[in-house]
Residue frames as qw, qx, qy, qz and C-alpha x, y, z in Angstrom:
[[0.566, -0.031, -0.812, 0.141, 35.39, 31.52, -26.95],
 [0.052, -0.040, -0.607, 0.792, 34.63, 33.44, -23.76],
 [0.505, 0.016, 0.000, -0.863, 31.21, 34.41, -24.96],
 [0.692, -0.027, -0.645, -0.322, 30.37, 30.74, -25.79],
 [0.382, -0.060, -0.794, 0.470, 31.51, 29.71, -22.25],
 [0.188, 0.030, 0.377, -0.906, 29.28, 32.39, -20.81],
 [0.633, 0.014, -0.323, -0.703, 26.34, 31.14, -22.84],
 [0.573, -0.025, -0.819, 0.015, 26.90, 27.61, -21.57],
 [0.281, -0.217, -0.718, 0.599, 26.47, 28.80, -17.98],
 [0.249, 0.072, 0.095, -0.961, 23.61, 31.20, -18.72],
 [0.031, 0.410, 0.911, 0.023, 19.95, 30.41, -18.38],
 [0.252, -0.111, -0.019, -0.961, 16.64, 32.16, -18.66],
 [0.187, 0.297, 0.865, -0.358, 13.04, 31.49, -17.41],
 [0.039, -0.438, -0.684, -0.582, 9.69, 31.60, -19.09],
 [0.143, 0.082, 0.379, -0.910, 7.30, 34.36, -18.14],
 [0.730, 0.215, 0.062, -0.646, 4.44, 32.89, -20.18],
 [0.594, -0.107, 0.797, 0.032, 3.74, 29.33, -21.19],
 [0.627, 0.497, -0.347, -0.489, 3.95, 27.98, -24.73],
 [0.932, -0.152, 0.322, -0.072, 3.90, 24.12, -25.09],
 [0.838, 0.466, -0.071, 0.274, 6.34, 23.97, -28.00],
 [0.173, 0.785, -0.398, 0.443, 8.78, 26.26, -26.31],
 [0.651, -0.549, 0.410, -0.326, 8.47, 24.35, -23.02],
 [0.977, 0.047, 0.202, 0.048, 9.58, 21.20, -24.85],
 [0.615, 0.683, -0.193, 0.343, 12.70, 22.90, -26.10],
 [0.752, -0.333, -0.258, 0.507, 15.92, 22.88, -24.08],
 [0.355, -0.125, 0.016, 0.926, 16.91, 26.36, -25.26],
 [0.212, 0.636, 0.450, -0.590, 13.41, 27.74, -26.03],
 [0.145, 0.515, -0.427, -0.729, 13.97, 27.95, -29.81],
 [0.252, 0.159, 0.927, 0.230, 12.11, 24.91, -31.12],
 [0.394, 0.193, -0.145, -0.887, 9.39, 25.65, -33.70],
 [0.698, -0.014, -0.584, -0.414, 7.98, 22.08, -33.95],
 [0.742, -0.470, 0.337, -0.339, 6.70, 19.79, -31.13],
 [0.214, 0.511, -0.832, -0.018, 9.23, 17.00, -30.49],
 [0.015, 0.090, 0.983, -0.161, 6.75, 14.47, -28.93],
 [0.229, -0.488, -0.715, -0.445, 3.10, 13.66, -29.02],
 [0.345, -0.621, -0.554, 0.434, 2.54, 15.09, -25.50],
 [0.164, -0.365, 0.064, 0.914, 3.80, 18.49, -26.64],
 [0.103, -0.163, -0.649, -0.736, 1.51, 18.25, -29.69],
 [0.298, -0.577, -0.758, -0.053, -1.48, 17.46, -27.48],
 [0.278, -0.604, -0.319, 0.675, -0.71, 20.39, -25.18],
 [0.089, -0.192, 0.273, 0.939, -0.34, 22.67, -28.16],
 [0.215, -0.393, -0.717, -0.534, -3.78, 21.58, -29.61],
 [0.357, -0.637, -0.639, 0.243, -5.33, 22.16, -26.18],
 [0.239, -0.452, -0.092, 0.854, -3.81, 25.60, -25.98],
 [0.019, -0.022, -0.496, -0.868, -4.98, 26.59, -29.48],
 [0.324, -0.411, -0.746, -0.411, -8.54, 25.29, -28.77],
 [0.271, -0.392, 0.349, -0.807, -8.73, 26.84, -25.31],
 [0.739, -0.249, -0.580, -0.234, -9.78, 23.52, -23.88],
 [0.594, -0.270, -0.561, 0.510, -8.20, 24.22, -20.49],
 [0.159, -0.830, -0.074, -0.529, -9.44, 26.91, -18.10],
 [0.455, 0.199, -0.641, 0.585, -6.93, 27.47, -15.31],
 [0.204, -0.163, 0.422, -0.868, -9.53, 29.24, -13.18],
 [0.702, -0.147, -0.371, -0.590, -12.30, 26.67, -13.73],
 [0.495, -0.042, -0.825, 0.270, -11.18, 24.41, -10.95],
 [0.503, -0.706, -0.264, -0.423, -13.92, 24.71, -8.15],
 [0.806, -0.428, -0.288, 0.292, -11.33, 23.62, -5.49],
 [0.481, 0.305, -0.125, 0.812, -9.11, 26.56, -6.01],
 [0.358, -0.882, -0.307, 0.013, -9.28, 28.90, -3.03],
 [0.566, -0.620, 0.014, 0.543, -7.29, 31.72, -1.59],
 [0.168, 0.927, -0.160, -0.296, -4.98, 34.40, -2.98],
 [0.912, 0.317, -0.020, 0.257, -2.66, 33.03, -5.82],
 [0.298, 0.792, -0.321, 0.425, -0.01, 35.68, -4.86],
 [0.381, -0.599, 0.560, -0.427, 0.31, 34.12, -1.44],
 [0.949, -0.027, 0.244, -0.197, 0.19, 30.53, -2.56],
 [0.028, 0.588, -0.768, -0.250, 3.10, 28.20, -3.42],
 [0.903, 0.198, -0.289, -0.247, 3.17, 24.86, -5.28],
 [0.402, -0.553, 0.722, -0.104, 4.78, 22.01, -3.48],
 [0.842, 0.339, -0.316, -0.278, 5.78, 19.02, -5.68],
 [0.610, 0.309, -0.715, 0.142, 7.42, 15.60, -5.31],
 [0.523, -0.464, 0.451, -0.554, 5.87, 14.92, -1.94],
 [0.014, 0.121, -0.987, 0.101, 6.05, 11.49, -0.39],
 [0.510, -0.321, -0.596, -0.531, 2.82, 9.49, -0.64],
 [0.516, -0.370, -0.687, 0.353, 3.07, 9.15, 3.12],
 [0.098, -0.005, -0.193, 0.976, 2.86, 12.91, 3.66],
 [0.068, -0.679, -0.731, 0.016, -0.49, 14.02, 5.13],
 [0.017, -0.849, -0.226, -0.477, -2.08, 17.42, 5.58],
 [0.627, -0.776, -0.033, 0.059, -0.91, 17.53, 9.18],
 [0.765, -0.246, 0.207, 0.557, 2.76, 16.79, 8.36],
 [0.442, 0.504, 0.303, 0.678, 2.80, 19.25, 5.49],
 [0.186, -0.900, -0.183, -0.350, 1.25, 22.00, 7.53],
 [0.707, -0.647, 0.077, 0.276, 3.78, 21.38, 10.34],
 [0.695, -0.024, 0.264, 0.669, 6.67, 21.62, 7.82],
 [0.231, 0.650, 0.319, 0.650, 5.30, 24.72, 6.10],
 [0.395, -0.882, -0.249, -0.061, 4.64, 26.49, 9.41],
 [0.677, -0.375, 0.024, 0.632, 8.38, 27.08, 9.83],
 [0.354, 0.183, 0.316, 0.861, 8.27, 29.69, 7.10],
 [0.230, -0.127, -0.029, -0.964, 5.08, 31.58, 8.07],
 [0.480, 0.164, 0.586, -0.631, 1.44, 31.35, 9.10],
 [0.009, 0.119, 0.887, 0.446, -0.41, 28.80, 6.94],
 [0.439, 0.135, 0.162, -0.873, -3.85, 30.01, 6.01],
 [0.871, 0.234, 0.073, -0.426, -5.01, 27.30, 3.70],
 [0.183, -0.443, 0.851, 0.217, -3.59, 23.97, 2.55],
 [0.855, 0.294, 0.103, -0.414, -4.83, 21.54, -0.13],
 [0.322, -0.348, 0.856, 0.206, -3.08, 18.21, -0.67],
 [0.639, 0.301, -0.364, -0.606, -4.31, 16.99, -4.11],
 [0.492, -0.131, 0.850, -0.133, -5.63, 13.32, -3.86],
 [0.076, -0.048, -0.872, -0.481, -6.79, 10.78, -6.35],
 [0.523, -0.110, -0.076, -0.842, -10.56, 11.25, -7.01],
 [0.835, -0.113, -0.426, -0.329, -11.31, 7.48, -6.67],
 [0.780, -0.106, -0.555, 0.271, -8.76, 6.02, -4.24],
 [0.381, -0.916, -0.054, -0.110, -8.13, 9.13, -2.20],
 [0.805, -0.202, 0.042, 0.556, -4.33, 8.55, -2.33],
 [0.140, -0.829, 0.120, 0.528, -2.04, 11.53, -2.47],
 [0.714, 0.679, 0.115, 0.125, -0.99, 12.65, -5.96],
 [0.749, -0.075, -0.008, 0.658, 2.34, 13.91, -4.66],
 [0.243, 0.272, 0.030, 0.931, 1.73, 17.68, -4.77],
 [0.202, -0.718, -0.606, 0.277, -0.15, 20.34, -2.91],
 [0.124, 0.664, 0.125, 0.727, -0.96, 24.07, -2.72],
 [0.481, -0.486, -0.485, 0.545, -0.16, 26.02, 0.47],
 [0.055, 0.803, 0.183, 0.564, -1.49, 29.56, 1.03],
 [0.451, -0.157, -0.465, 0.746, 0.16, 31.82, 3.59],
 [0.103, -0.807, -0.473, 0.339, -1.25, 34.77, 5.49],
 [0.038, 0.882, -0.142, -0.448, 1.03, 37.34, 3.72],
 [0.756, 0.636, -0.136, 0.076, 3.00, 37.53, 0.49],
 [0.015, -0.778, 0.592, -0.212, 6.18, 38.06, 2.46],
 [0.660, -0.290, 0.665, -0.195, 5.74, 34.68, 4.20],
 [0.883, 0.421, 0.183, -0.095, 4.96, 33.05, 0.82],
 [0.502, 0.771, -0.363, 0.146, 8.29, 34.44, -0.65],
 [0.316, -0.607, 0.706, -0.183, 10.24, 33.10, 2.35],
 [0.809, 0.000, 0.572, -0.132, 8.82, 29.62, 1.81],
 [0.728, 0.684, 0.003, -0.051, 9.55, 30.03, -1.92],
 [0.250, 0.792, -0.532, 0.163, 13.21, 30.77, -1.22],
 [0.237, -0.534, 0.745, -0.323, 13.92, 28.47, 1.75],
 [0.771, -0.033, 0.536, -0.342, 11.70, 25.46, 1.36],
 [0.751, 0.547, -0.295, -0.222, 12.89, 24.52, -2.13],
 [0.663, 0.330, -0.656, 0.144, 14.74, 21.15, -2.04],
 [0.323, -0.438, 0.642, -0.541, 14.04, 20.65, 1.62],
 [0.290, 0.008, -0.956, -0.039, 13.18, 17.25, 3.10],
 [0.600, -0.167, 0.248, -0.742, 9.70, 16.21, 4.19],
 [0.899, -0.046, 0.355, -0.253, 9.06, 12.56, 5.19],
 [0.629, -0.249, 0.616, 0.405, 12.39, 11.46, 3.58],
 [0.564, 0.571, 0.485, 0.349, 11.40, 13.04, 0.24],
 [0.286, -0.285, 0.096, 0.910, 13.17, 16.06, -1.33],
 [0.307, 0.759, 0.551, -0.161, 10.44, 18.50, -2.41],
 [0.302, 0.185, 0.286, 0.890, 10.43, 21.29, -4.98],
 [0.001, -0.692, -0.474, 0.545, 8.72, 24.63, -4.45],
 [0.221, 0.250, 0.452, 0.827, 7.35, 27.00, -7.11],
 [0.246, 0.184, 0.197, -0.931, 4.88, 29.81, -7.33],
 [0.544, 0.403, 0.670, -0.305, 1.22, 29.19, -8.31],
 [0.062, -0.217, 0.590, 0.775, 1.76, 29.01, -12.11],
 [0.130, 0.451, 0.866, 0.171, -1.70, 27.53, -12.72],
 [0.014, 0.866, 0.470, -0.170, -3.26, 30.93, -11.89],
 [0.153, -0.867, 0.107, 0.462, -0.44, 33.40, -12.45],
 [0.335, -0.309, 0.648, 0.610, 1.32, 32.08, -15.59],
 [0.579, 0.504, -0.047, -0.639, -0.36, 33.15, -18.89],
 [0.634, 0.413, -0.562, -0.334, -1.05, 30.24, -21.25],
 [0.268, -0.384, 0.855, -0.222, -0.46, 27.54, -18.65],
 [0.837, 0.041, -0.411, -0.358, -1.29, 23.85, -19.61],
 [0.658, -0.531, 0.486, -0.222, -0.99, 21.20, -16.84],
 [0.123, -0.437, 0.877, 0.158, 1.06, 18.04, -17.04],
 [0.535, 0.217, 0.802, -0.152, -1.97, 15.70, -17.53],
 [0.579, 0.748, 0.233, -0.226, -2.65, 17.53, -20.83],
 [0.793, 0.394, 0.079, 0.458, 1.02, 17.27, -22.08],
 [0.158, 0.861, -0.114, 0.469, 2.24, 20.50, -20.56],
 [0.734, -0.664, -0.039, 0.135, 3.70, 21.43, -17.19],
 [0.196, 0.861, -0.431, 0.187, 7.29, 22.08, -16.27],
 [0.368, -0.564, 0.723, -0.154, 10.29, 20.05, -15.02],
 [0.960, 0.145, -0.127, -0.205, 9.91, 16.28, -15.06],
 [0.645, -0.504, 0.555, 0.150, 12.35, 13.43, -14.61],
 [0.150, 0.534, -0.691, -0.464, 14.73, 12.15, -17.22],
 [0.203, -0.005, 0.978, 0.037, 13.36, 8.65, -17.06],
 [0.470, 0.569, 0.506, -0.447, 9.92, 9.94, -18.06],
 [0.433, 0.184, 0.579, 0.666, 11.23, 11.10, -21.40],
 [0.048, 0.811, 0.439, 0.384, 8.94, 14.19, -21.19],
 [0.438, -0.321, -0.234, 0.807, 11.10, 16.95, -19.91],
 [0.128, 0.872, 0.376, 0.287, 9.67, 20.49, -19.86],
 [0.525, -0.014, -0.136, 0.840, 11.96, 23.52, -19.64],
 [0.003, 0.595, 0.181, 0.783, 11.58, 27.16, -18.61],
 [0.636, -0.698, -0.264, -0.198, 10.70, 26.59, -14.93],
 [0.375, -0.828, 0.373, -0.184, 12.63, 26.88, -11.73],
 [0.829, -0.260, 0.489, 0.076, 13.84, 23.31, -11.71],
 [0.660, 0.152, 0.536, 0.504, 14.77, 23.13, -15.41],
 [0.150, 0.796, 0.025, -0.586, 15.42, 26.59, -16.94],
 [0.740, 0.665, 0.037, 0.091, 16.08, 27.30, -20.65],
 [0.672, -0.315, 0.226, 0.631, 19.72, 27.27, -21.60],
 [0.140, 0.768, -0.153, -0.607, 21.09, 30.13, -23.57],
 [0.862, 0.481, 0.155, -0.041, 20.93, 29.21, -27.28],
 [0.500, -0.446, 0.511, 0.539, 24.23, 28.19, -28.94],
 [0.413, 0.313, 0.672, 0.529, 22.63, 28.27, -32.45],
 [0.053, -0.100, -0.174, -0.978, 21.18, 31.27, -34.34],
 [0.244, 0.336, 0.674, -0.612, 17.71, 32.25, -33.07],
 [0.106, 0.360, 0.722, 0.581, 14.82, 31.87, -35.66],
 [0.100, 0.256, 0.356, -0.893, 13.02, 35.14, -34.75],
 [0.440, 0.051, -0.415, -0.795, 10.61, 35.01, -37.74],
 [0.532, -0.156, -0.810, -0.190, 9.40, 31.53, -37.05],
 [0.246, -0.261, -0.722, 0.592, 9.09, 32.22, -33.27],
 [0.220, 0.184, 0.087, -0.954, 7.07, 35.39, -34.01],
 [0.512, -0.045, -0.590, -0.623, 4.68, 33.47, -36.30],
 [0.560, -0.251, -0.788, 0.048, 4.04, 30.85, -33.55],
 [0.424, -0.789, -0.056, -0.441, 3.67, 33.57, -30.84],
 [0.844, -0.302, -0.233, 0.377, 6.67, 32.22, -28.86],
 [0.171, -0.971, 0.159, 0.059, 8.71, 34.93, -27.03],
 [0.741, 0.473, -0.375, 0.293, 12.36, 34.81, -28.14],
 [0.746, -0.308, -0.322, 0.495, 15.22, 34.29, -25.68],
 [0.140, -0.988, -0.049, 0.035, 16.27, 37.57, -23.82],
 [0.761, 0.313, -0.119, 0.555, 19.67, 38.13, -25.38],
 [0.220, 0.521, -0.254, 0.785, 21.94, 40.10, -23.09],
 [0.492, -0.463, 0.234, -0.699, 19.68, 39.50, -20.14],
 [0.796, -0.072, -0.598, -0.056, 20.48, 35.96, -19.17],
 [0.585, -0.678, 0.280, -0.346, 20.85, 34.74, -15.61],
 [0.175, 0.423, -0.877, 0.149, 23.16, 32.47, -13.83],
 [0.617, -0.193, -0.741, -0.179, 22.03, 29.01, -12.68],
 [0.381, -0.217, -0.654, 0.617, 22.58, 30.07, -9.09],
 [0.205, -0.052, 0.108, -0.971, 20.20, 33.03, -9.35],
 [0.154, 0.404, 0.867, -0.246, 16.67, 32.39, -8.06],
 [0.040, -0.374, -0.473, -0.796, 13.88, 33.80, -10.32],
 [0.169, 0.074, 0.465, -0.866, 11.44, 36.05, -8.50],
 [0.159, 0.500, 0.851, 0.013, 7.75, 35.08, -8.45],
 [0.030, 0.556, 0.378, 0.740, 5.34, 37.62, -9.93],
 [0.058, -0.158, -0.490, 0.855, 4.24, 40.46, -7.68],
 [0.127, 0.679, 0.707, -0.149, 0.66, 41.55, -7.13],
 [0.238, 0.564, 0.296, 0.733, -0.37, 44.52, -9.30],
 [0.117, 0.061, -0.335, 0.933, -0.56, 47.87, -7.68],
 [0.454, -0.241, -0.230, -0.826, -4.25, 48.25, -8.35],
 [0.744, -0.302, -0.584, -0.119, -5.07, 45.00, -6.58],
 [0.481, -0.100, -0.555, 0.671, -2.98, 46.02, -3.61],
 [0.121, -0.104, 0.135, -0.978, -4.76, 49.35, -3.33],
 [0.611, -0.269, -0.424, -0.611, -8.09, 47.63, -3.68],
 [0.688, -0.253, -0.648, 0.206, -7.25, 45.23, -0.89],
 [0.284, -0.027, -0.420, 0.862, -6.07, 48.03, 1.34],
 [0.317, -0.186, -0.058, -0.928, -9.32, 49.96, 0.76],
 [0.728, -0.303, -0.485, -0.379, -11.51, 46.96, 1.45],
 [0.584, -0.132, -0.637, 0.485, -9.39, 46.16, 4.54],
 [0.061, 0.053, -0.292, 0.953, -9.88, 49.74, 5.85],
 [0.514, -0.233, -0.247, -0.788, -13.56, 49.68, 5.04],
 [0.748, -0.237, -0.617, -0.060, -14.05, 46.30, 6.73],
 [0.419, -0.091, -0.562, 0.707, -12.05, 47.57, 9.82],
 [0.180, -0.110, 0.129, -0.969, -14.25, 50.73, 10.02],
 [0.675, -0.254, -0.418, -0.553, -17.41, 48.56, 9.73],
 [0.687, -0.184, -0.660, 0.240, -16.17, 46.23, 12.45],
 [0.218, -0.016, -0.456, 0.863, -15.33, 49.17, 14.73],
 [0.413, -0.176, -0.094, -0.889, -18.81, 50.69, 14.12],
 [0.730, -0.232, -0.572, -0.294, -20.41, 47.36, 14.75],
 [0.548, -0.129, -0.628, 0.537, -18.40, 46.90, 17.99],
 [0.042, -0.105, 0.251, -0.961, -19.40, 50.43, 19.14],
 [0.580, -0.212, -0.281, -0.735, -23.05, 49.68, 18.46],
 [0.750, -0.203, -0.629, 0.003, -22.91, 46.31, 20.24],
 [0.369, -0.031, -0.559, 0.742, -21.18, 47.97, 23.28],
 [0.260, -0.139, 0.099, -0.951, -23.82, 50.68, 23.44],
 [0.714, -0.189, -0.453, -0.499, -26.50, 48.05, 23.19],
 [0.655, -0.111, -0.674, 0.324, -24.82, 46.09, 25.96],
 [0.102, 0.043, -0.434, 0.894, -24.65, 49.19, 28.18],
 [0.510, -0.186, -0.148, -0.827, -28.43, 49.88, 27.55],
 [0.775, -0.190, -0.570, -0.199, -29.26, 46.34, 28.32],
 [0.485, -0.060, -0.632, 0.601, -27.16, 46.43, 31.52],
 [0.148, -0.149, 0.192, -0.959, -28.95, 49.71, 32.51],
 [0.668, -0.222, -0.312, -0.638, -32.31, 48.10, 31.97],
 [0.741, -0.122, -0.652, 0.106, -31.32, 45.08, 33.98],
 [0.332, -0.024, -0.540, 0.773, -29.97, 47.07, 36.87],
 [0.308, -0.130, 0.046, -0.941, -32.90, 49.40, 36.84],
 [0.737, -0.219, -0.470, -0.434, -35.32, 46.45, 36.87],
 [0.600, -0.110, -0.674, 0.416, -33.32, 44.93, 39.83],
 [0.081, 0.071, -0.390, 0.914, -33.65, 48.19, 41.65],
 [0.516, -0.204, -0.152, -0.818, -37.38, 48.45, 41.04],
 [0.766, -0.202, -0.590, -0.156, -37.88, 44.89, 42.13],
 [0.440, -0.040, -0.612, 0.656, -35.91, 45.59, 45.28],
 [0.177, -0.100, 0.220, -0.954, -37.98, 48.65, 45.98],
 [0.682, -0.214, -0.355, -0.602, -41.25, 46.73, 45.37],
 [0.702, -0.122, -0.676, 0.188, -40.09, 43.96, 47.66],
 [0.226, -0.001, -0.507, 0.832, -39.23, 46.45, 50.39],
 [0.402, -0.159, -0.031, -0.901, -42.65, 48.12, 50.04],
 [0.762, -0.193, -0.537, -0.306, -44.35, 44.73, 50.32],
 [0.582, -0.063, -0.658, 0.474, -42.29, 43.88, 53.34],
 [0.006, -0.098, 0.308, -0.946, -43.19, 47.22, 55.02],
 [0.588, -0.191, -0.288, -0.732, -46.86, 46.69, 54.23],
 [0.718, -0.161, -0.677, -0.016, -46.71, 43.30, 55.91],
 [0.398, -0.154, -0.576, 0.697, -45.37, 44.93, 59.14],
 [0.100, -0.786, -0.564, 0.232, -48.38, 47.41, 59.17],
 [0.199, -0.560, 0.069, 0.801, -46.74, 50.38, 57.46],
 [0.576, 0.754, 0.267, -0.166, -48.12, 52.33, 54.50],
 [0.743, 0.390, 0.140, 0.526, -45.97, 53.15, 51.51],
 [0.057, 0.902, -0.066, 0.423, -45.70, 56.76, 52.62],
 [0.658, -0.729, 0.189, -0.011, -44.06, 55.61, 55.81],
 [0.898, 0.107, 0.077, 0.419, -41.11, 54.24, 53.87],
 [0.343, 0.772, -0.087, 0.529, -39.76, 57.69, 53.37],
 [0.566, -0.793, 0.164, -0.159, -39.03, 57.70, 57.08],
 [0.813, -0.324, 0.402, 0.268, -36.26, 55.13, 56.49],
 [0.715, 0.601, 0.155, 0.323, -35.24, 56.49, 53.03],
 [0.588, -0.296, -0.046, 0.751, -31.80, 58.24, 53.04],
 [0.194, 0.343, 0.329, 0.858, -33.16, 61.05, 50.76],
 [0.313, -0.775, -0.495, -0.238, -35.96, 62.09, 53.10],
 [0.085, 0.579, -0.271, 0.764, -35.55, 65.27, 55.15],
 [0.140, -0.076, -0.778, 0.608, -35.98, 65.44, 58.90],
 [0.397, 0.148, 0.172, -0.890, -39.11, 67.56, 58.45],
 [0.640, 0.087, -0.546, -0.533, -40.54, 65.06, 56.06],
 [0.449, -0.030, -0.869, 0.203, -39.84, 62.24, 58.53],
 [0.100, 0.075, 0.591, -0.797, -41.63, 64.20, 61.28],
 [0.562, 0.184, 0.051, -0.805, -44.90, 64.41, 59.20],
 [0.625, 0.169, -0.669, -0.365, -44.86, 60.82, 58.13],
 [0.103, -0.134, 0.896, -0.411, -45.52, 59.24, 61.43],
 [0.267, -0.352, -0.848, -0.293, -48.64, 57.08, 61.79],
 [0.294, -0.232, 0.189, -0.908, -51.65, 59.20, 62.99],
 [0.143, 0.281, 0.892, -0.323, -54.49, 57.89, 65.13],
 [0.030, 0.596, 0.693, 0.405, -58.16, 58.44, 64.13],
 [0.235, -0.866, -0.353, 0.264, -58.66, 61.19, 66.75],
 [0.353, -0.476, 0.244, 0.768, -55.51, 63.04, 65.58],
 [0.209, 0.207, 0.641, 0.709, -56.70, 62.97, 62.02],
 [0.093, -0.767, -0.616, -0.157, -60.21, 64.28, 63.03],
 [0.308, -0.811, -0.147, 0.475, -58.73, 67.14, 65.08],
 [0.340, -0.306, 0.412, 0.788, -56.38, 68.03, 62.31],
 [0.144, 0.461, 0.696, 0.531, -59.24, 68.05, 59.82],
 [0.140, -0.867, -0.477, 0.028, -61.33, 70.39, 61.94],
 [0.369, -0.658, 0.055, 0.654, -58.49, 72.80, 62.65],
 [0.270, -0.053, 0.556, 0.784, -57.79, 73.06, 58.91],
 [0.023, 0.659, 0.671, 0.339, -61.55, 73.56, 58.19],
 [0.268, -0.844, -0.303, 0.352, -61.64, 76.34, 60.80],
 [0.350, -0.446, 0.291, 0.771, -58.61, 78.05, 59.19],
 [0.180, 0.234, 0.642, 0.708, -60.21, 77.94, 55.69],
 [0.101, -0.781, -0.611, -0.075, -63.47, 79.29, 57.12],
 [0.302, -0.772, -0.126, 0.545, -61.72, 82.23, 58.71],
 [0.290, -0.179, 0.481, 0.808, -59.75, 82.99, 55.45],
 [0.068, 0.471, 0.701, 0.531, -63.03, 82.97, 53.45],
 [0.209, -0.843, -0.458, 0.187, -64.76, 85.32, 56.00],
 [0.330, -0.602, 0.122, 0.716, -61.89, 87.74, 55.76],
 [0.206, 0.036, 0.612, 0.763, -61.99, 87.76, 52.00],
 [0.028, -0.667, -0.693, -0.273, -65.81, 88.29, 51.93],
 [0.272, -0.826, -0.291, 0.400, -65.60, 91.23, 54.37],
 [0.343, -0.406, 0.319, 0.785, -62.86, 92.79, 52.35],
 [0.165, 0.316, 0.711, 0.606, -64.83, 92.46, 49.24],
 [0.117, -0.822, -0.557, 0.011, -67.96, 94.11, 50.86],
 [0.306, -0.727, -0.042, 0.613, -65.80, 97.09, 52.11],
 [0.284, -0.137, 0.503, 0.805, -64.35, 97.58, 48.57],
 [0.063, 0.518, 0.729, 0.443, -67.78, 97.49, 46.97],
 [0.202, -0.854, -0.426, 0.221, -69.29, 100.00, 49.50],
 [0.323, -0.618, 0.132, 0.705, -66.35, 102.34, 49.09],
 [0.228, 0.100, 0.634, 0.732, -66.82, 102.28, 45.26],
 [0.039, -0.710, -0.658, -0.249, -70.54, 103.08, 45.56],
 [0.283, -0.806, -0.248, 0.457, -69.82, 105.93, 47.91],
 [0.279, -0.359, 0.337, 0.824, -67.23, 107.53, 45.51],
 [0.128, 0.326, 0.717, 0.603, -69.67, 107.13, 42.63],
 [0.149, -0.791, -0.592, 0.037, -72.49, 108.82, 44.61],
 [0.311, -0.699, -0.078, 0.639, -70.31, 111.71, 45.65],
 [0.236, -0.099, 0.516, 0.818, -69.28, 112.41, 41.88],
 [0.028, 0.552, 0.734, 0.395, -72.87, 112.42, 40.79],
 [0.217, -0.841, -0.399, 0.293, -73.86, 115.10, 43.37],
 [0.257, -0.606, 0.175, 0.732, -71.10, 117.40, 42.21]]
């Protein structure tokens, strides 16, 4: 009796999707109980639905939550404001009717990190947005193997008045079977059997799937590589900026120097006379850079010419003496 009471309060959740199992309250049905389940089963067998074929799907599915039962008055702005309480919203897509543009009552919200997604998954479930109680689940469309959407007869949850309840999800989990489990029939259909001995309580929250280790390492590597590339690019741009600044400042200094030369020339001074006022010119240099008159230049030229003539005469006389002394020594050797 105690074991049957435990089974009544025990539940389990689906890790993969099978339309016939989703239509069963305890996950042990081997025949579809309505036409919608049959349609979903046919679509699954014929592979008519591609969960990754939607061109509007963007973002990381491991950081994305599904938000359902939204009010038709809820807009992107109000939904973003409500979800921002749980983390930084990166992308948001409110699904709308393709013809009328009206809200279909559900949306996908991507967060900046997986931790923020899990926080919203735990805390935003059954919260109120625009006077409507919402439900929150992980992105089963991309992460649950074998997924078939509601429009093709699949999906999860549902309301009692619709007559098409689907079990195995967060809102309506499978109940622990009270009848013997048909393992052989379930195996033929490819339906996973209930996890006997590993049931959960209705108050326990199922954990969404985690990103595989290889994908995490790949993201970390790409992030490090992009960071290194950004750092290298920033260093190159900074060096280019410094070179450009040097060129600009050098051009300004050259233009200032040219303008100063032109100004000095206007006042009757030659470019050489500018060194008189330059801070790097020596006092001796400044003494020799004054403006000479024509007579001074002529006198200086003659004095320099006279000096050069004296030097050349001294050289020629010294050369003559050396040649005569060589001839004398040669003549004296020949006599002996």
